[in-house]
C-alpha positions as CSV (number, residue, x, y, z in Angstrom):
1,M,7.0,18.1,5.6
2,T,7.1,14.4,4.7
3,R,6.4,13.4,8.3
4,I,3.4,15.8,8.5
5,S,2.0,14.5,5.1
6,I,2.2,10.9,6.2
7,G,0.5,11.6,9.5
8,L,-2.3,13.5,7.9
9,F,-2.7,10.9,5.1
10,W,-3.4,8.1,7.6
11,A,-5.6,10.4,9.7
12,S,-7.7,11.1,6.6
13,L,-8.1,7.3,6.1
14,Y,-8.8,6.4,9.7
15,L,-10.8,9.2,11.2
16,Y,-14.1,7.4,10.5
17,V,-12.8,3.8,11.2
18,P,-14.1,3.5,14.8
19,V,-17.6,4.2,13.7
20,L,-17.6,2.9,10.1
21,P,-18.6,-0.7,11.1
22,L,-21.5,0.7,13.1
23,H,-22.5,3.0,10.2
24,I,-22.5,0.1,7.8
25,T,-24.4,-2.0,10.2
26,T,-27.1,0.7,10.5
27,I,-27.4,0.9,6.7
28,T,-27.3,-2.8,5.8
29,G,-28.4,-4.6,9.0
30,N,-26.4,-7.7,8.1
31,L,-23.0,-8.7,9.7
32,E,-22.0,-10.7,6.7
33,I,-22.5,-7.7,4.5
34,V,-20.6,-5.6,7.0
35,G,-17.7,-8.0,6.8
36,L,-17.7,-8.0,3.0
37,I,-17.8,-4.2,2.8
38,L,-15.0,-3.8,5.3
39,S,-12.9,-6.4,3.5
40,S,-13.2,-4.4,0.3
41,Y,-10.6,-2.1,1.7
42,A,-8.0,-4.8,1.0
43,I,-9.1,-5.7,-2.5
44,A,-7.4,-2.9,-4.3
45,Q,-4.3,-3.2,-2.1
46,L,-4.1,-6.9,-2.9
47,L,-4.4,-6.4,-6.6
48,L,-2.4,-3.2,-7.1
49,R,0.4,-2.9,-4.6
50,I,2.8,-4.9,-6.6
51,P,2.1,-2.9,-9.9
52,I,2.3,0.3,-7.8
53,G,5.7,-0.8,-6.4
54,L,7.0,-1.6,-9.9
55,L,5.7,1.7,-11.2
56,A,7.2,3.7,-8.3
57,D,10.7,2.2,-9.0
58,R,10.4,3.5,-12.6
59,I,8.7,6.9,-12.4
60,G,9.5,7.9,-8.8
61,K,7.6,7.7,-5.6
62,K,6.4,11.3,-5.1
63,R,3.9,11.3,-8.0
64,L,2.2,8.1,-6.8
65,C,2.1,9.5,-3.2
66,L,0.2,12.5,-4.5
67,V,-2.3,10.3,-6.4
68,A,-2.9,8.2,-3.3
69,I,-3.4,11.2,-1.0
70,T,-5.9,12.7,-3.5
71,L,-7.9,9.4,-3.5
72,S,-8.0,9.4,0.3
73,S,-9.6,12.8,0.3
74,M,-12.1,11.9,-2.5
75,S,-13.1,8.5,-0.9
76,A,-14.2,10.2,2.4
77,I,-16.7,12.3,0.5
78,L,-18.0,9.3,-1.4
79,L,-18.5,7.4,1.8
80,M,-20.5,10.2,3.1
81,F,-22.9,10.0,0.2
82,S,-23.1,6.2,0.1
83,N,-26.6,5.1,1.2
84,N,-26.6,1.4,0.2
85,G,-24.4,-1.7,0.3
86,Q,-23.2,-1.3,-3.3
87,M,-22.1,2.3,-2.9
88,L,-20.4,1.5,0.5
89,F,-18.5,-1.4,-1.1
90,F,-17.3,0.8,-4.0
91,S,-16.3,3.8,-1.7
92,R,-14.5,1.5,0.8
93,S,-12.7,-0.1,-2.1
94,L,-11.5,3.3,-3.2
95,T,-10.1,4.0,0.3
96,G,-8.2,0.8,-0.1
97,L,-6.7,2.0,-3.4
98,A,-5.6,5.2,-1.6
99,A,-4.0,3.1,1.2
100,A,-2.1,1.1,-1.5
101,G,-0.1,4.4,-1.7
102,W,1.7,3.3,1.5
103,V,4.1,1.4,-0.8
104,P,5.7,4.5,-2.4
105,I,5.1,6.6,0.8
106,S,7.0,4.2,3.1
107,V,9.8,3.7,0.6
108,L,10.1,7.4,0.0
109,Y,10.5,7.9,3.7
110,S,13.1,5.1,4.0
111,S,15.1,6.7,1.2
112,Y,16.1,9.5,3.6
113,F,18.0,7.0,5.7
114,S,21.1,4.8,5.1
115,D,20.8,1.0,4.7
116,K,22.2,0.4,8.2
117,N,19.3,2.5,9.6
118,A,16.6,0.4,8.0
119,A,15.0,-0.6,11.3
120,K,15.1,3.0,12.5
121,S,13.5,4.3,9.3
122,M,10.6,1.8,9.4
123,S,10.2,2.3,13.1
124,E,9.8,6.0,12.5
125,A,7.4,5.4,9.6
126,V,5.2,3.1,11.7
127,M,5.3,5.6,14.6
128,I,4.2,8.5,12.3
129,N,1.5,6.1,10.9
130,S,0.4,5.3,14.5
131,I,0.3,9.0,15.5
132,G,-2.0,9.7,12.6
133,L,-4.2,6.7,13.3
134,L,-4.2,7.4,17.1
135,T,-5.3,11.0,16.8
136,A,-7.9,10.2,14.1
137,T,-9.5,7.3,15.9
138,Y,-9.7,9.1,19.2
139,F,-11.4,12.2,17.8
140,G,-13.4,10.3,15.2
141,G,-15.6,8.5,17.7
142,M,-16.1,11.7,19.7
143,I,-16.9,13.9,16.7
144,S,-19.4,11.3,15.4
145,E,-21.2,11.1,18.7
146,H,-21.5,14.9,19.1
147,F,-21.9,16.1,15.5
148,G,-22.8,13.1,13.4
149,I,-20.7,10.9,11.1
150,N,-21.1,13.2,8.0
151,V,-18.9,15.8,9.8
152,V,-16.3,13.0,10.3
153,F,-16.2,12.3,6.6
154,I,-15.9,16.0,5.8
155,I,-13.0,16.5,8.2
156,A,-11.3,13.3,6.9
157,S,-11.5,14.7,3.3
158,S,-10.0,18.0,4.5
159,L,-7.1,16.2,6.2
160,G,-6.3,14.5,3.0
161,A,-6.2,17.8,1.2
162,C,-3.7,19.2,3.8
163,S,-1.6,16.0,3.4
164,G,-1.4,16.6,-0.4
165,I,-0.2,20.1,0.1
166,C,2.6,19.0,2.4
167,M,3.6,16.2,0.1
168,F,3.7,18.6,-2.9
169,F,6.6,20.5,-1.1
170,T,8.7,17.4,-0.2
171,K,11.8,16.4,-2.1
172,E,12.5,12.9,-3.4
173,P,16.1,11.8,-3.1
174,V,17.8,11.0,-6.4
175,V,19.0,7.4,-6.9
176,F,21.9,7.3,-9.4
177,K,21.7,4.5,-11.9
178,K,25.3,3.4,-11.1
179,E,24.3,2.5,-7.5
180,S,21.9,-0.3,-8.5
181,K,19.8,-1.5,-11.4
182,L,16.1,-2.4,-11.7
183,L,15.6,-6.1,-11.4
184,P,12.7,-8.3,-12.7
185,L,10.1,-9.3,-10.1
186,T,11.0,-13.0,-10.2
187,S,14.6,-12.3,-9.1
188,L,13.5,-10.2,-6.2
189,V,11.1,-12.7,-4.6
190,N,12.5,-15.6,-2.6
191,K,11.3,-18.0,0.1
192,N,12.4,-15.7,2.9
193,L,10.5,-12.8,1.6
194,L,7.4,-15.0,1.2
195,K,7.7,-16.1,4.8
196,I,7.8,-12.5,5.9
197,C,4.7,-11.9,3.8
198,V,2.8,-14.8,5.4
199,V,3.7,-13.5,8.9
200,G,2.5,-10.1,7.8
201,M,-0.8,-11.6,6.4
202,C,-1.5,-13.2,9.8
203,L,-0.7,-10.0,11.6
204,F,-3.1,-8.0,9.5
205,Y,-5.8,-10.7,9.7
206,L,-5.7,-10.1,13.5
207,T,-5.7,-6.3,13.1
208,F,-8.5,-6.0,10.6
209,S,-10.7,-8.7,12.1
210,T,-10.6,-7.2,15.6
211,I,-9.5,-3.6,16.3
212,Y,-10.6,-2.2,12.9
213,A,-13.7,-4.3,12.4
214,F,-15.5,-6.3,15.1
215,I,-14.1,-5.0,18.3
216,P,-16.3,-1.8,17.8
217,I,-19.3,-4.0,17.2
218,Y,-18.5,-6.2,20.3
219,L,-18.1,-3.1,22.4
220,Q,-21.4,-1.7,21.2
221,K,-23.0,-5.0,22.0
222,I,-21.9,-4.8,25.6
223,G,-23.1,-1.3,26.0
224,Y,-20.2,1.1,25.3
225,S,-20.6,4.5,23.5
226,E,-18.9,5.7,20.3
227,T,-16.6,7.9,22.5
228,N,-15.5,4.9,24.6
229,I,-15.0,2.8,21.4
230,G,-12.8,5.5,20.0
231,L,-10.9,5.7,23.3
232,I,-10.2,1.9,23.4
233,I,-9.0,1.9,19.7
234,S,-6.9,4.9,20.3
235,L,-5.2,3.5,23.4
236,S,-4.4,0.4,21.4
237,L,-2.8,2.6,18.7
238,V,-0.8,4.4,21.4
239,A,0.6,1.1,22.4
240,S,1.4,0.3,18.7
241,L,3.3,3.6,18.6
242,F,5.2,2.7,21.7
243,G,6.0,-0.8,20.4
244,A,7.2,0.5,17.0
245,G,9.4,3.2,18.7
246,Y,10.9,0.7,21.1
247,L,11.9,-1.8,18.4
248,P,15.4,-0.4,17.7
249,K,16.3,-0.8,21.4
250,I,14.8,-4.4,21.5
251,K,16.9,-5.4,18.5
252,K,20.1,-4.5,20.4
253,T,19.5,-7.3,22.9
254,L,17.1,-9.8,21.2
255,N,17.3,-11.5,17.8
256,N,14.4,-11.5,15.3
257,K,13.0,-14.9,16.2
258,T,12.9,-14.2,19.9
259,I,11.1,-10.9,19.2
260,L,8.5,-12.6,17.0
261,L,7.9,-15.5,19.4
262,S,7.4,-13.2,22.4
263,T,5.2,-10.7,20.7
264,W,3.0,-13.3,19.0
265,T,2.6,-15.0,22.4
266,L,1.5,-11.7,24.0
267,M,-1.1,-11.0,21.2
268,I,-2.5,-14.6,21.5
269,I,-3.1,-14.2,25.2
270,T,-4.6,-10.8,25.0
271,T,-6.9,-11.7,22.1
272,L,-8.0,-14.9,23.9
273,L,-9.0,-12.9,27.0
274,T,-10.8,-10.0,25.3
275,P,-14.2,-11.7,24.6
276,L,-14.1,-13.0,28.2
277,S,-14.1,-9.4,29.4
278,T,-16.9,-6.8,29.8
279,T,-15.2,-4.2,32.0
280,I,-13.7,-1.2,30.1
281,G,-10.6,-1.1,32.3
282,V,-9.8,-4.8,31.5
283,I,-10.5,-4.4,27.8
284,L,-8.3,-1.2,27.7
285,F,-5.5,-3.2,29.4
286,L,-5.7,-6.1,27.0
287,Q,-5.9,-4.0,23.9
288,F,-3.0,-1.9,25.0
289,F,-0.6,-4.8,25.3
290,C,-2.0,-6.4,22.1
291,G,-1.2,-3.0,20.4
292,I,2.4,-3.1,21.7
293,G,2.8,-6.5,20.0
294,R,1.3,-5.2,16.7
295,G,3.6,-2.2,16.7
296,I,6.7,-4.2,17.3
297,I,6.0,-6.8,14.6
298,T,4.7,-4.2,12.0
299,A,8.0,-2.3,12.3
300,L,10.1,-5.4,12.4
301,L,8.6,-6.9,9.3
302,M,8.9,-3.7,7.3
303,S,12.6,-3.3,8.3
304,L,13.3,-6.9,7.2
305,V,11.7,-6.1,3.8
306,I,13.8,-2.9,3.5
307,Q,17.0,-4.8,4.3
308,H,16.0,-7.5,1.7
309,T,17.0,-5.4,-1.3
310,D,18.8,-2.3,-2.6
311,L,17.2,1.2,-2.7
312,K,16.4,1.1,-6.5
313,N,14.2,-1.9,-6.2
314,R,12.7,-1.3,-2.7
315,S,9.3,-0.1,-3.9
316,T,8.8,-3.4,-5.9
317,V,9.7,-5.6,-2.9
318,M,7.6,-3.5,-0.5
319,G,4.8,-3.7,-3.0
320,V,5.0,-7.5,-2.9
321,Y,5.0,-7.5,0.9
322,Q,2.2,-5.1,1.3
323,S,0.1,-6.8,-1.5
324,L,0.4,-10.2,0.1
325,Y,-0.3,-9.1,3.6
326,S,-3.4,-7.4,2.2
327,I,-4.8,-11.0,1.9
328,G,-5.0,-10.9,5.7
329,M,-6.7,-7.5,5.6
330,F,-9.3,-9.0,3.3
331,L,-9.8,-12.3,5.0
332,G,-10.0,-10.7,8.5
333,P,-13.3,-8.8,8.2
334,F,-14.7,-11.2,5.5
335,L,-14.3,-14.4,7.5
336,S,-15.1,-12.6,10.8
337,G,-18.4,-11.4,9.3
338,I,-19.4,-14.9,8.4
339,S,-18.3,-16.2,11.9
340,A,-20.0,-13.4,13.8
341,S,-23.2,-13.9,11.8
342,K,-23.3,-17.7,12.5
343,F,-21.7,-18.1,15.9
344,G,-21.8,-14.6,17.5
345,V,-19.3,-11.8,17.5
346,E,-17.2,-13.4,20.2
347,S,-16.2,-16.2,17.8
348,I,-14.1,-13.8,15.7
349,F,-11.5,-13.6,18.4
350,Y,-10.9,-17.4,18.4
351,V,-10.6,-17.6,14.7
352,A,-8.0,-14.7,14.9
353,I,-6.0,-16.7,17.4
354,I,-5.6,-19.5,14.8
355,F,-4.0,-17.0,12.4
356,C,-1.8,-15.8,15.3
357,I,-0.4,-19.3,15.9
358,I,0.3,-19.7,12.2
359,G,2.1,-16.4,12.1
360,M,4.2,-17.3,15.1
361,F,5.1,-20.7,13.6
362,I,6.2,-19.3,10.2
363,G,8.1,-16.5,11.9
364,M,10.5,-19.0,13.4
365,F,11.7,-19.9,9.9
366,I,12.5,-16.3,8.7
367,A,16.2,-16.0,8.0
368,D,18.3,-13.0,9.0
369,P,18.4,-10.5,6.0
370,L,22.2,-11.2,5.6
371,E,21.5,-14.9,5.2
372,S,18.7,-14.4,2.6
373,K,20.9,-12.4,0.2
């Protein structure tokens, strides 16, 4: 039931994502405003994921999971009724607050696994996340094109309600006090964790400046329909699903630094070539391989965070990680909106490459989890 709930939760948050940038553009008519509204998704996550992590370690994960899922359902309806920039900003911020629930949700899922299977647990969590995103983004564009975006919002809200029902019937494993104790935040955060957070920030800058923000606008500019946009985003998410699922096998033969270097290189090349392409087949090919890289690194970073601390304090550490990578989620659409407005939508890809290079460089200095303890 937990797996189903997680998949439906992300589907409720991402069903409208392929067409949301186009919808906001239609209402506001300004790419800078579009970037600002899309970046509001990260504000609540940036501010609240650490407090949510601390709270989850003290009162339990399941309660906060249910709150987050309820917000995901409510925010879809609020987006449907938003008819100006201010309402869109508020509603999109609320979806970000719902997404901050990924802290207790991901740690709840990892608690069903032993410590030695941390990579497997996070690989599975990212795979379930990707399945929900994949299904939602594929059908979201199609539903919007044939029935209108309001139907998309209604279905998204319904998916959130179904997710809540499934989560209600899940069981949260009991952590006995003798196994570990709650530690203050300052004792849990070290340089290695901060390096992981910076790499995550760069990864999510790439993701939220391109595939979840301005790639749909770029594709519309060169003449593709909402269905085609949804198809390209969905294929990229299929690739992320494949990448996340393949991580445990890769880790048997390659160390973390080699994995980070090779995947960042792959994403830099595919991002560089995307604005030079106008053929749908080429763009599909490039975004597929970029998606593989995103899936691998997303699962790898989360597994490193999980291995960073004991079960009792994992929500706090995961909250720190997810809060700091939310900076990338905010800066991605925000800076890209400014760049697209002043220099054209193609410019956002080149700015994203700068963050990719930073992420690749910092990744070379991440220590093995055993070394960081």
